[in-house]
C-alpha positions in Angstrom: 23.9 23.3 29.8 27.6 22.9 30.7 30.4 24.0 28.3 31.3 20.4 27.5 27.7 19.6 26.7 27.4 22.6 24.5 30.6 21.6 22.7 29.2 18.0 22.2 26.0 19.4 20.7 27.9 21.5 18.2 30.0 18.6 16.9 29.3 17.2 13.5 27.2 14.0 13.3 29.8 11.1 13.2 27.6 9.0 10.9 27.2 11.8 8.5 30.9 12.4 8.4 31.6 8.7 7.8 29.1 8.6 4.9 30.8 11.7 3.4 34.2 10.1 3.7 32.9 6.9 2.1 31.5 8.9 -0.8 34.9 10.5 -1.4 36.5 7.1 -1.9 33.8 5.9 -4.3 32.6 7.0 -7.7 29.6 9.4 -7.9 26.2 8.4 -9.2 24.1 10.9 -11.2 20.5 9.9 -12.0 18.5 11.7 -14.7 15.0 11.2 -13.3 11.8 11.6 -15.4 8.1 11.1 -15.0 7.7 8.8 -18.0 9.4 7.5 -21.1 10.0 10.2 -23.8 10.6 13.2 -21.5 14.2 13.5 -22.7 16.3 11.8 -20.0 18.7 10.1 -22.4 18.9 13.2 -24.6 19.8 15.4 -21.7 22.4 12.9 -20.5 24.0 12.7 -23.9 23.9 16.5 -24.4 25.7 17.0 -21.1 28.2 14.3 -21.9 29.0 15.9 -25.2 29.8 19.2 -23.6 32.2 17.5 -21.1 33.8 15.6 -23.9 34.5 18.8 -25.7 36.2 20.1 -22.5 38.5 17.1 -22.5 36.8 15.0 -19.8 37.1 11.2 -20.3 33.5 10.3 -21.0 32.4 7.0 -22.6 29.1 5.4 -23.4 28.8 2.0 -21.8 25.2 1.5 -23.0 22.6 3.8 -24.3 19.2 2.8 -25.6 18.0 5.2 -28.3 14.8 3.3 -29.1 15.0 4.3 -32.7 15.0 8.1 -32.0 17.2 9.7 -34.6 17.8 12.9 -32.6 19.1 10.9 -29.7 21.2 8.6 -31.8 22.9 11.6 -33.4 24.2 12.7 -30.0 26.1 9.4 -29.6 28.3 10.3 -32.6 31.5 11.8 -31.3 31.4 9.9 -28.0 33.4 6.7 -27.4 31.1 3.7 -27.2 32.2 0.6 -25.5 31.5 -2.7 -27.3 28.6 -4.7 -25.9 29.0 -8.3 -24.5 27.1 -11.1 -26.2 25.2 -13.3 -23.8 23.5 -16.5 -25.0 20.0 -16.7 -23.7 17.5 -19.4 -24.8 19.2 -20.0 -28.1 19.7 -16.4 -28.9 22.6 -14.0 -28.4 21.6 -10.8 -26.6 23.8 -7.7 -26.7 24.1 -6.5 -23.1 26.3 -4.0 -21.1 29.9 -5.3 -20.8 30.7 -4.7 -17.1 34.2 -6.2 -17.3 35.0 -4.1 -20.3 34.0 -1.0 -18.5 36.1 -1.9 -15.4 39.1 -2.6 -17.7 38.6 0.7 -19.6 38.1 2.6 -16.3 36.9 6.0 -17.6 36.3 9.1 -15.5 32.5 9.1 -16.4 30.5 6.3 -18.0 26.9 6.5 -19.3 24.8 3.4 -18.5 21.2 3.9 -19.5 18.0 2.1 -18.2 18.8 1.8 -14.5 15.9 -0.5 -13.9 16.9 -3.0 -16.6 17.0 -6.8 -15.6 20.0 -8.7 -16.9 19.5 -12.1 -18.6 20.4 -15.3 -16.9 24.1 -15.9 -16.9 25.0 -12.3 -16.1 27.1 -11.5 -13.0 24.3 -9.5 -11.5 20.5 -9.9 -12.0 19.9 -6.2 -12.1 21.7 -3.4 -13.9 21.7 -1.1 -10.8 24.0 -3.8 -9.2 26.4 -3.5 -12.2 26.4 0.3 -11.6 27.1 -0.2 -7.9 30.2 -2.3 -8.8 31.4 0.5 -11.1 30.9 3.1 -8.4 32.8 1.0 -5.9 35.7 0.9 -8.4 35.8 4.7 -8.3 34.1 5.3 -11.7 31.4 8.1 -11.9 28.2 6.7 -13.5 25.4 8.6 -15.2 22.1 6.8 -15.7 18.4 7.4 -16.4 15.3 6.3 -14.5 11.6 6.7 -14.7 9.7 7.5 -11.5 7.4 4.5 -11.9 10.3 2.1 -11.4 10.9 3.0 -7.8 9.9 0.1 -5.5 8.0 2.2 -3.0 5.8 3.8 -5.8 5.0 0.6 -7.7 1.6 0.1 -6.0 0.8 3.8 -6.4 1.7 3.7 -10.1 -0.3 0.5 -10.6 -3.3 2.2 -8.9 -3.0 5.3 -11.0 -2.3 3.9 -14.4 -3.6 0.3 -14.2 -0.2 -1.0 -15.3 1.9 -3.2 -13.1 5.6 -2.2 -13.3 7.8 -5.3 -13.5 11.2 -3.6 -13.5 11.8 -2.1 -10.1 14.7 -0.3 -8.3 15.0 -0.1 -4.5 14.5 3.4 -3.2 17.9 3.3 -1.5 19.6 3.4 -4.9 18.1 6.8 -5.6 18.7 7.9 -2.0 22.4 7.2 -2.3 22.7 9.0 -5.6 25.1 12.0 -5.4 23.0 14.0 -7.9 19.5 13.7 -9.1 18.6 15.8 -12.1 14.9 16.1 -12.9 14.1 16.1 -16.6 10.7 17.5 -16.9 8.2 17.9 -19.8 4.6 19.0 -19.6 2.2 16.1 -20.2 0.6 17.7 -23.2 4.0 18.1 -24.9 4.9 14.5 -24.2 1.6 13.2 -25.7 2.3 15.3 -28.8 5.8 13.8 -29.1 4.3 10.4 -28.7 1.8 11.0 -31.5 4.5 12.3 -33.7 6.4 9.0 -33.3 9.3 10.5 -31.3 8.8 8.1 -28.4 7.5 4.8 -29.9 6.7 3.5 -33.3 3.4 4.9 -34.7 1.4 1.6 -34.1 2.7 1.3 -30.6 2.3 5.0 -29.9 -1.5 4.9 -30.5 -1.9 2.1 -28.0 0.3 3.9 -25.5 -1.8 7.1 -25.7 -5.0 5.1 -25.0 -3.5 3.1 -22.1 -0.5 4.5 -20.2 0.1 7.9 -21.7 -3.1 9.6 -20.7 -3.2 13.1 -19.5 -4.3 12.2 -16.0 -1.7 9.4 -15.6 1.2 11.7 -16.8 0.1 14.5 -14.5 0.1 12.2 -11.5 3.5 10.7 -12.5 4.9 14.2 -12.9 3.7 15.1 -9.5 5.4 12.0 -8.0 8.7 12.9 -9.8 8.6 16.5 -8.6 7.8 15.5 -5.0 10.5 12.8 -4.9 13.1 15.3 -6.3 12.1 17.9 -3.7 12.4 15.2 -1.0 15.8 14.4 -2.3 16.9 18.0 -2.1 15.6 18.2 1.5 17.6 15.1 2.4 20.7 16.7 1.0 20.1 19.8 3.1 19.8 17.6 6.2 23.0 15.8 5.4 24.8 19.1 4.9 23.6 20.5 8.2 24.6 17.3 10.1 28.0 17.2 8.5 28.6 20.8 9.4 27.1 20.6 12.9 24.4 23.1 12.2 21.6 22.6 14.6 18.0 22.4 13.5 15.5 23.6 12.9 16.5 25.2 9.6 14.6 27.5 7.3 15.0 25.5 4.1 11.3 24.7 4.3 8.6 25.8 6.7 6.9 23.1 8.9 4.2 23.9 11.4 3.4 22.1 14.7 0.0 23.0 16.0 -1.0 22.3 19.6 -4.6 21.8 20.5 -6.6 20.8 23.6 -10.3 20.2 24.5 -11.1 23.9 24.9 -13.1 26.4 22.8 -10.0 28.3 21.6 -8.5 25.2 19.8 -10.9 25.5 16.9 -9.8 29.0 16.2 -6.2 27.8 16.5 -6.8 25.2 13.8 -8.3 27.7 11.4 -5.6 30.2 11.9 -2.9 27.5 11.4 -4.6 26.3 8.3 -4.5 29.8 6.8 -0.9 30.2 7.9 0.2 26.9 6.4 -1.6 27.7 3.1 0.1 31.1 2.9 3.5 29.5 3.6 2.8 26.4 1.4 4.0 24.4 4.4 3.0 21.0 5.8 1.5 21.1 9.3 1.0 18.6 12.1 -1.7 18.9 14.8 -0.8 17.4 18.1 -2.7 16.8 21.4 -1.0 15.6 24.6 -2.6 13.4 27.2 -1.2 12.7 30.6 0.3 9.2 31.0 -0.4 8.7 34.6 -4.1 9.4 35.0 -7.5 9.5 33.3 -8.7 13.1 33.6 -10.7 13.4 30.4 -14.5 13.4 30.5 -16.7 12.1 27.7 -17.4 15.6 26.6 -13.8 16.5 26.4 -13.0 13.4 24.4 -15.7 14.0 21.9 -14.4 17.6 21.6 -10.9 16.3 20.7 -12.4 13.9 18.1 -14.2 16.8 16.5 -11.1 18.9 16.5 -9.0 16.1 14.9 -11.7 15.6 12.2 -11.6 19.3 11.4 -7.8 19.2 11.2 -7.8 16.3 8.8 -10.4 18.1 6.7 -8.2 21.2 6.6 -5.3 19.0 5.3 -3.3 18.5 8.5 -1.6 15.4 9.8 -2.7 14.5 13.4 -0.8 13.0 16.2 -1.6 12.0 19.8 1.2 12.1 22.3 1.2 10.7 25.8 3.4 12.3 28.4 3.6 14.3 31.7 5.9 17.2 30.7 3.9 19.0 28.0 6.6 21.4 27.1 9.3 18.8 26.7 7.0 16.5 24.6 6.1 19.4 22.3 9.7 20.4 21.8 10.8 16.8 21.3 8.1 16.3 18.6 9.1 19.6 17.0 12.7 18.6 16.7 11.9 15.1 15.4 9.6 16.5 12.7 11.9 19.4 11.9 9.2 22.0 12.7 10.1 25.6 12.2 7.1 27.2 13.9 4.8 26.2 16.8 1.2 27.4 16.8 -0.6 27.4 20.1 -3.5 29.1 21.8 -2.7 31.6 24.6 -4.9 32.9 27.4 -3.8 35.1 30.2 -3.9 33.5 33.7 -6.0 35.4 36.2 -5.7 35.9 39.9 -3.2 33.8 41.9 -2.6 31.5 38.9 -0.8 34.4 37.2 2.0 34.2 39.8 2.1 30.5 40.9 1.1 28.6 37.7 3.0 29.7 34.5 0.9 29.0 31.4 1.9 26.5 28.8 2.6 29.1 26.1 4.8 31.1 28.4 6.8 28.0 29.4 7.1 27.0 25.7 8.3 30.4 24.6 11.1 30.3 27.2 12.4 26.9 26.1 11.8 26.9 22.3 15.2 28.1 21.3 15.5 28.5 17.6 11.8 27.9 17.0 9.2 30.5 16.2 6.1 30.4 18.5 2.9 31.8 17.1 0.3 32.7 19.7 -3.4 32.6 18.9 -5.4 34.7 21.4 -9.2 34.7 22.0 -11.5 37.4 20.8 -12.4 40.2 23.2 -16.0 39.1 23.2 -15.1 35.5 24.2 -15.7 34.6 27.8 -12.8 33.2 29.7 -13.1 29.6 30.7 -14.4 28.8 34.2 -11.7 27.9 36.6 -11.3 24.3 37.5 -13.1 23.4 40.7 -12.1 20.7 43.2 -14.9 18.2 43.3 -15.3 16.1 46.4 -16.2 12.4 46.0 -19.9 11.4 46.1 -21.7 10.7 49.3 -21.4 6.9 49.0 -17.7 7.2 48.2 -17.1 9.7 50.9 -18.7 7.5 53.6 -16.6 4.5 52.4 -13.4 6.5 52.6 -14.2 7.7 56.2 -15.0 4.1 57.3 -11.8 2.7 55.8 -9.7 5.5 57.5 -11.5 5.0 60.9 -11.2 1.3 60.8 -7.6 1.1 59.9 -6.6 3.9 62.4 -8.5 2.2 65.2 -7.0 -1.3 64.4 -3.5 0.2 64.3 -4.1 2.0 67.6 -5.2 -1.3 69.2 -2.2 -3.2 67.9 0.2 -0.4 68.9 -1.2 -0.3 72.5 -0.9 -4.1 72.7 2.8 -4.0 71.6 3.4 -1.0 73.9 2.3 -3.1 76.9 5.1 -5.7 76.3 7.8 -3.3 75.0 8.0 0.5 75.0 9.3 1.0 71.5 10.4 4.6 70.6 9.3 4.3 66.9 5.8 2.9 67.4 4.6 5.7 65.1 5.7 3.7 62.1 2.7 1.4 62.6 0.4 4.4 61.9 2.2 5.0 58.6 1.1 1.5 57.6 -2.4 2.5 58.4 -2.2 5.6 56.2 -0.7 3.6 53.3 -3.4 1.0 53.6 -6.1 3.6 53.6 -4.6 5.2 50.4 -4.5 1.8 48.6 -8.1 0.9 49.7 -9.9 4.2 49.7 -7.8 6.7 47.8 -6.4 10.0 48.7 -9.3 11.3 50.8 -9.2 8.1 52.9 -5.4 8.5 53.3 -5.7 12.1 54.5 -8.4 11.2 57.1 -6.3 8.3 58.2 -3.3 10.6 58.6 -5.2 13.0 60.8 -6.8 10.2 62.9 -3.4 8.4 63.3 -1.8 11.6 64.4 -4.5 12.2 67.0 -4.4 8.6 68.2 -0.6 8.6 68.5 -0.7 11.8 70.5 -3.5 10.5 72.8 -2.0 7.0 73.4 1.8 7.3 73.2 2.9 10.9 73.9 3.2 12.2 77.5 1.0 13.1 79.1 -0.9 10.0 78.1 -4.7 10.0 77.3 -4.7 13.7 76.6 -4.1 15.8 73.5 -1.7 18.0 75.3 2.0 17.9 74.3 4.5 19.1 76.8 7.9 18.4 75.2 8.8 20.6 72.2 10.5 17.8 70.4 7.3 15.8 70.5 5.5 18.6 68.7 8.1 18.6 66.0 7.9 14.8 65.7 4.1 14.9 65.4 4.3 17.5 62.7 6.8 15.5 60.8 4.8 12.4 61.2 1.6 14.1 59.9 3.5 15.5 56.9 5.1 12.2 56.0 1.8 10.4 56.4 0.0 12.8 54.1 2.7 12.6 51.5 3.1 8.9 51.6 -0.7 8.5 51.4 -0.8 10.7 48.4 1.9 8.7 46.6 0.2 5.4 47.4 -3.1 6.8 46.2 -1.5 8.1 43.0 0.1 4.7 42.4 -3.2 3.0 42.8 -4.8 5.4 40.3 -2.0 4.8 37.8 -2.3 1.0 38.1 -6.0 1.3 37.5 -5.4 3.5 34.5 -2.8 1.1 33.1 -5.2 -1.9 33.6 -8.1 -0.1 31.8 -5.8 0.9 28.9 -4.3 -2.5 28.6 -7.7 -4.1 28.5 -8.8 -1.6 25.8 -5.6 -2.1 23.8 -6.0 -5.9 23.9 -9.6 -5.5 22.7 -8.5 -3.3 19.8 -5.7 -5.6 19.0 -8.0 -8.6 18.7 -10.4 -6.5 16.6 -7.6 -5.3 14.3 -6.3 -8.9 13.9 -9.7 -10.2 12.9 -10.4 -7.2 10.7 -7.1 -7.8 8.8 -8.3 -11.3 7.7 -11.7 -9.9 6.5 -11.4 -9.8 2.7 -15.0 -8.7 1.9 -16.9 -5.7 3.1 -19.7 -7.9 4.6 -17.2 -9.7 6.8 -15.8 -6.4 8.1 -19.3 -5.0 8.7 -20.5 -8.0 10.8 -17.2 -8.2 12.7 -17.5 -4.5 13.6 -21.1 -4.7 14.6 -20.6 -7.8 16.8 -17.4 -6.4 18.4 -19.1 -3.1 19.2 -22.1 -4.7 20.8 -19.9 -7.0 22.9 -17.8 -4.0 24.0 -20.5 -1.4 24.7 -23.4 -3.8 25.6 -25.7 -1.8 23.4 -27.6 -2.4 20.2 -25.6 -1.5 17.1 -26.7 -0.8 13.5 -24.5 -0.1 10.5 -25.9 1.5 7.4 -24.2 1.9 4.0 -24.9 4.4 1.2 -27.0 2.8 -1.5 -27.6 5.1 -4.5 -29.7 8.0 -3.1 -30.5 6.4 0.2 -29.1 4.3 3.1 -29.6 0.6 3.5 -29.2 -1.4 6.7 -26.1 -3.6 6.2 -26.0 -5.2 9.7 -27.7 -5.0 13.1 -26.9 -6.7 16.3 -28.8 -8.2 18.1 -30.7 -9.3 15.0 -34.1 -8.1 16.2 -33.0 -4.5 16.3 -35.2 -2.2 14.2 -35.1 1.4 13.1 -38.1 3.7 12.9 -38.7 6.8 10.8 -36.9 9.1 13.2 -33.9 6.9 13.3 -33.6 6.8 9.5 -34.0 10.6 9.4 -31.1 11.1 11.8 -29.0 8.6 9.9 -29.6 10.4 6.6 -28.6 13.7 8.4 -25.3 12.1 9.4 -24.7 10.9 5.9 -25.5 14.2 4.3 -23.8 16.5 6.8 -21.1 14.0 8.0 -21.9 15.1 11.6 -23.1 13.2 14.7 -26.9 13.2 15.0 -29.6 11.4 17.0 -29.9 10.7 20.7 -27.8 12.9 23.0 -27.1 15.5 20.3 -28.7 18.7 19.2 -29.9 17.2 16.0 -33.0 14.9 16.1 -32.5 13.9 19.8 -35.8 12.0 19.8 -34.1 9.1 17.9 -33.1 6.1 20.0 -29.7 5.9 18.3 -26.7 8.1 18.1 -25.4 8.0 14.6 -21.8 8.6 13.7 -20.2 8.9 10.3 -17.6 6.4 9.1 -15.1 8.5 7.3 -12.5 6.8 5.1 -9.6 8.2 3.1 -11.9 8.8 0.2 -15.0 10.2 2.0 -17.9 8.8 3.9 -18.3 5.0 3.6 -21.1 4.3 6.1 -23.1 5.4 9.2 -23.0 3.6 12.5 -25.8 3.8 15.1 -25.4 3.2 18.8 -28.5 2.8 20.9 -28.3 5.2 23.9 -29.3 4.6 27.5 -29.4 6.5 30.7 -25.8 5.6 31.4 -23.4 7.7 29.2 -20.3 6.1 27.6 -17.1 6.7 29.6 -13.9 8.1 28.2 -12.3 4.7 27.6 -15.5 3.4 25.8 -15.5 6.6 23.7 -11.9 6.1 22.8 -12.4 2.5 21.9 -15.6 3.3 19.9 -13.7 5.9 17.8 -10.8 3.6 17.1 -13.1 0.7 16.1 -15.1 3.0 13.8 -12.0 4.4 12.2 -10.6 0.9 11.5 -13.9 -0.2 10.2 -14.1 2.8 7.8 -10.6 2.0 6.5 -11.5 -1.6 6.0 -14.7 -0.8 4.1 -12.9 1.8 2.0 -10.2 -0.8 1.2 -12.8 -3.4 0.3 -14.6 -0.9 -1.9 -11.3 -0.1 -3.7 -10.6 -3.8 -4.1 -14.0 -4.4 -5.7 -13.6 -1.5 -8.0 -10.1 -2.7 -9.0 -11.5 -6.1 -9.9 -14.3 -4.5 -11.9 -11.7 -2.3 -13.7 -9.6 -5.3 -14.4 -12.6 -7.1 -15.8 -13.4 -4.1 -18.0 -9.8 -3.9 -19.2 -9.8 -7.6 -20.0 -13.0 -7.3 -21.9 -11.6 -4.3 -23.9 -8.5 -6.3 -24.6 -10.6 -9.2 -26.0 -12.7 -6.8 -28.1 -9.6 -5.2 -29.5 -8.1 -8.5 -30.3 -11.3 -9.7 -31.9 -11.6 -6.6 -34.1 -7.9 -6.8 -35.0 -8.2 -10.4 -35.9 -11.4 -10.0 -37.9 -10.1 -6.9 -39.8 -7.0 -8.8 -40.8 -8.1 -12.3 -41.3 -11.2 -11.4 -43.3 -9.9 -8.4 -45.2 -6.9 -10.3 -46.6 -8.7 -13.2 -48.2 -11.6 -11.0 -49.3 -9.1 -8.7 -51.1 -7.6 -11.7 -52.8 -11.0 -13.1 -53.8 -12.3 -9.7 -55.0 -9.2 -9.1 -57.1 -9.3 -12.6 -58.7 -13.1 -12.3 -59.5 -12.6 -8.8 -61.0 -9.8 -10.1 -63.2 -11.9 -13.1 -64.4 -14.9 -10.9 -65.2 -12.9 -8.2 -67.1 -10.2 -10.3 -68.7 -11.6 -13.9 -68.5 -11.8 -14.5 -72.3 -8.4 -12.9 -73.0 -6.4 -14.8 -70.2 -4.5 -18.0 -70.7 -6.1 -21.2 -69.2 -3.2 -21.5 -66.7 -3.7 -18.0 -65.4 -7.5 -18.5 -65.0 -6.8 -21.8 -63.1 -4.3 -19.9 -60.8 -7.0 -17.3 -60.0 -9.6 -19.9 -59.4 -7.3 -21.8 -57.2 -6.6 -18.5 -55.2 -10.3 -18.0 -54.8 -10.7 -21.6 -53.6 -7.8 -21.3 -51.1 -8.8 -18.0 -49.7 -12.4 -19.1 -49.4 -11.3 -22.2 -47.5 -9.2 -19.9 -45.2 -12.3 -17.7 -44.5 -14.3 -20.8 -43.8 -11.7 -22.0 -41.3 -11.7 -18.6 -39.6 -15.5 -18.5 -39.3 -15.5 -22.1 -38.1 -13.1 -21.2 -35.4 -15.3 -18.3 -34.2 -18.3 -20.6 -34.2 -16.4 -23.3 -32.3 -15.2 -20.7 -29.7 -18.8 -19.5 -29.3 -20.0 -23.0 -28.7 -17.3 -23.6 -26.1 -18.0 -20.4 -24.2 -21.8 -20.9 -24.3 -21.4 -24.4 -22.9 -23.3 -26.0 -25.8 -20.4 -28.2 -27.0 -21.5 -31.8 -26.5 -18.9 -34.2 -28.1 -19.8 -37.7 -29.1 -18.7 -40.7 -27.1 -17.3 -43.2 -29.6 -14.2 -45.4 -29.6 -11.5 -43.8 -31.7 -8.5 -45.2 -33.5 -5.9 -42.5 -32.8 -3.7 -43.5 -35.7 -6.5 -43.1 -38.2 -7.3 -39.6 -36.9 -3.6 -38.6 -37.0 -3.1 -39.8 -40.6 -6.3 -38.0 -41.8 -5.2 -34.7 -40.0 -1.7 -35.0 -41.4 -2.9 -35.5 -45.0 -5.3 -32.5 -44.7 -2.4 -30.4 -43.4 -0.1 -31.5 -46.2 -2.7 -30.2 -48.8 -2.8 -26.8 -47.1 0.9 -26.6 -46.5 2.6 -28.4 -49.4 6.0 -26.9 -48.6 6.2 -28.2 -45.0 7.6 -31.6 -44.1 5.4 -33.4 -41.6 6.8 -36.5 -40.0 4.8 -39.0 -37.9 5.7 -41.7 -35.4 2.9 -43.9 -34.1 3.4 -46.8 -31.7 2.0 -50.1 -33.1 0.3 -51.1 -29.8 -1.7 -47.9 -29.4 -5.0 -48.6 -27.7 -8.4 -47.0 -28.5 -9.6 -43.9 -26.7 -13.1 -42.6 -26.1 -14.1 -39.3 -27.7 -15.3 -37.5 -30.8 -13.5 -38.4 -34.0 -14.3 -35.0 -35.7 -13.3 -32.9 -32.7 -10.0 -34.7 -32.3 -9.3 -34.3 -36.0 -9.9 -30.6 -35.7 -7.6 -30.4 -32.6 -4.8 -32.0 -34.4 -5.2 -29.8 -37.5 -5.2 -26.7 -35.3 -2.0 -27.9 -33.7 -0.4 -28.7 -37.0 -1.5 -25.2 -38.3 0.1 -23.6 -35.3 3.3 -25.6 -35.7 3.7 -24.7 -39.3 3.2 -21.0 -38.6 5.9 -20.9 -36.0 8.3 -23.6 -37.1 9.6 -21.8 -40.1 11.0 -24.1 -42.7 11.9 -26.8 -40.2 9.9 -30.1 -40.2 7.0 -30.8 -37.9 6.8 -34.0 -35.9 3.7 -35.9 -34.8 4.1 -38.7 -32.3 1.6 -41.0 -30.5 2.4 -43.6 -27.9 1.1 -45.1 -24.7 2.2 -43.6 -21.4 1.0 -45.8 -18.5 -2.8 -45.6 -18.4 -2.8 -42.7 -21.0 -2.4 -42.2 -24.7 0.0 -39.4 -25.4 -0.1 -37.4 -28.7 2.5 -34.7 -29.3 3.0 -32.1 -32.1 6.5 -30.6 -32.1 7.9 -27.7 -34.1 11.5 -26.5 -34.2 10.9 -22.7 -34.1 12.2 -20.2 -31.6 10.0 -21.6 -28.8 7.9 -19.8 -26.2 9.4 -17.6 -23.3 8.8 -19.1 -19.8 6.6 -16.1 -18.8 4.2 -16.8 -21.8 4.1 -20.6 -21.7 0.8 -20.6 -19.8 -0.8 -17.9 -22.0 -0.6 -19.7 -25.3 -4.0 -21.2 -24.7 -5.7 -17.9 -24.0 -8.2 -16.4 -26.5 -6.7 -14.1 -29.1 -3.2 -14.5 -27.7 -0.7 -14.4 -30.5 3.1 -14.8 -30.2 5.4 -13.2 -32.8 7.3 -15.0 -35.5 11.1 -14.5 -35.9 10.3 -11.7 -38.4 8.3 -9.9 -35.7 4.8 -10.5 -37.1 2.0 -12.2 -35.2 0.2 -14.6 -37.5 -3.2 -16.2 -37.1 -6.3 -15.2 -35.0 -5.1 -16.5 -31.7 -8.0 -18.9 -31.4 -6.5 -22.2 -32.6 -4.9 -23.3 -29.4 -7.8 -22.0 -27.3 -10.3 -24.1 -29.3 -8.0 -27.1 -29.1 -7.9 -26.8 -25.3 -11.8 -26.5 -25.2 -12.2 -29.6 -27.4 -9.7 -31.7 -25.5 -11.1 -30.8 -22.1 -14.7 -31.5 -23.4 -13.6 -35.0 -24.3 -12.0 -35.6 -20.9 -8.4 -35.1 -21.9 -5.6 -32.7 -20.9 -3.4 -30.5 -23.1 -0.2 -28.6 -22.2 2.7 -26.7 -23.9 6.4 -27.4 -23.4 9.3 -25.2 -24.5 12.1 -25.6 -25.4 11.2 -29.0 -26.9 14.3 -30.2 -28.7 17.9 -29.0 -28.1 16.8 -25.8 -26.4 14.5 -24.8 -29.3 11.0 -25.3 -30.5 7.6 -26.0 -28.9 5.8 -29.2 -28.1 2.0 -29.4 -27.5 1.1 -32.6 -25.6 -2.4 -34.1 -25.4 -3.3 -36.9 -23.0 -6.4 -39.1 -23.1 -7.2 -42.1 -20.9 -6.6 -45.3 -22.7 -9.6 -47.5 -23.7 -9.2 -49.8 -20.7 -8.7 -47.0 -18.2 -11.6 -45.0 -19.6 -13.9 -48.0 -19.5 -12.9 -48.7 -15.9 -13.4 -45.1 -14.8 -16.8 -45.2 -16.5 -17.8 -48.3 -14.7 -16.5 -47.0 -11.4 -18.5 -43.8 -11.9 
């Protein structure tokens, strides 16, 4: 390395310096990170702000959510709190963070809670973190709080762990750009205790939170995510510092091991030693193997050995890598620098004989060039036999004869052509023709053929063109030198040509295998079910290997045949025994192995991320699988295992979602029954008790009031039980409405009169078109539908009037019931017809059983109509439920057509 190169390598990273300069011009972002709500992020932020305020620092509160926690609210006293901005949203004024007010106030530090909050429509930015970015760009330091589950990259992991989908998300780059990340940690048991004491949520919400999100396992997993992300952030800060100060890696801020293995007996010991070393250092480790890019030198045995080593490494907790390259030392060091490894672990054997002086070993070469890296050598035991030296193997008899024939034929043809040319013109460089013969022999027959052609061409050139002619004697010294140079050039050129041919063949084979794997991966990505992935894998393996394939899946305590190809393939008792061994031991068994070799199939385990997912059997033949076939087989089996594991997880997720949905329905049903039966029963029991004990002493008016209460509450219970029975009929499919012609106006008037008796204080207005045609349906069911809609409108309309309209709309009769309440949020508009779904009133309560609209939808659809909800209905407020039925003429025409 020259002096200039050394100076360049010691210069700070320009990008890191630019990022540092940019940070100096901007405000600083401090994030108080926690694993879950209630760990004390806002409390810690306010406590720290109070200390700085006492020291005279200009700290203001832009927005802090105390969530009703008294101890947190007390910390806000003494701090300047900016007024909030009122934003009108769906007829309601929301108090949100005032970004313009904060920019005008321009404090040194501002506290803006809830980093993941979504701003309402009409705000300058849709997300709060974008407000914070504008504050930072203006040079204001911002403190904020964030829960780990709101990070975008962790949303799917959190959903898988907790079963809760996180809606509010923050891009990871926001946390990555933060100048300071402070972890606010609390043990899960303490957090659950705080939750039960009502210090996180209100008591009724806390009990549901404990049962759903705030479980010990969920909180432990979230805590691990928060700790890991904070540690990663610290590591990133160390890297930035080293780059900014031109400190070359690797660095000792955290140990990282790079373990080199190959298809030899010592590699297994290397893995186990590295595993113990990584465990003792509490360090991550990567296992790497390097393959030559220019030739196929691996045998099937060596390839299987590497697969076994990689499986062992993964079981020991390592990450595995395969690297293709020609310079092993350079590739290892390049990977070590890229992965910031601090130590390299490699097996070391001493070279023996002439190799000790002429061929330096890989560990020796690595130790000389690994500047700044620790190299850990694992040596074999004394009792271990040294590996047998590699022997040069000549080609087979058929190949050897073919190479000789090619060399002889090309040399003879070149000699004939050269002699013919020499007759007409005595060219001084006629030897170049023989170089063509050597190159042709190398391309057609390989290196052996090129070597023979070089020797024969040298002899032919000497015999035919060097004086004295037609003898092998050379009289002129310069001719001897020319012949030696010619022979050397011919051998070297032949070797290069042969090498190029081998590389082209290797590239062709690898491209074919890669294309096959690509096609399989593309098809596998579209397989949504496990059966599709199984049959795709079996058919692809059979087409690639030209052998019978069977795939078995675990089924309770045994294995079941999931797919075979060709379809007439059968397994006998020995085959099943070998397959069970593979399942139990997770090892290869069957034909060609040391376990149950009498089986016709070789069985291999399919290992997914969560354990064994299946067993694949490949029928063996006299011809062994080549290295490329072995590599393709391993890749296909790995992808199939991942696809099966993914399909299994998807099925379990659907089952879990169904169970959660069932639990939600059961909870809603129990809640509804406990409230809607207990309240009227308490009223009835109180009235009956009073009548029995004080009946003779009470005034007639008082007795009438009590009897009226009994009658009203009894009717209320009757409606509730009737709703449950109606929902049971709808779900059981036993609801069979009548098919009569109905006068809609009569049904509306009857339903309105019934509603006015139950709700005497509510104004119900009607508007019915005079030319309203008849519809076909059930008079009783339609009346029940309209009463349910009126009941729902009165509950949520407050003291405002309720409107009922009916008119003709093309070929349909349209009936609408409209209230003037607060309306339904867009996200909930499609849920109002779900069972047990109840929306809150303006006072926060959720009246009713949540069955009225669901029953209405079931009745309307049973009569051939459609029902939908619209909100806001009038002047950005209220809700309108619209029912459509085919008019009498349209219904009759449709019936005749049917």
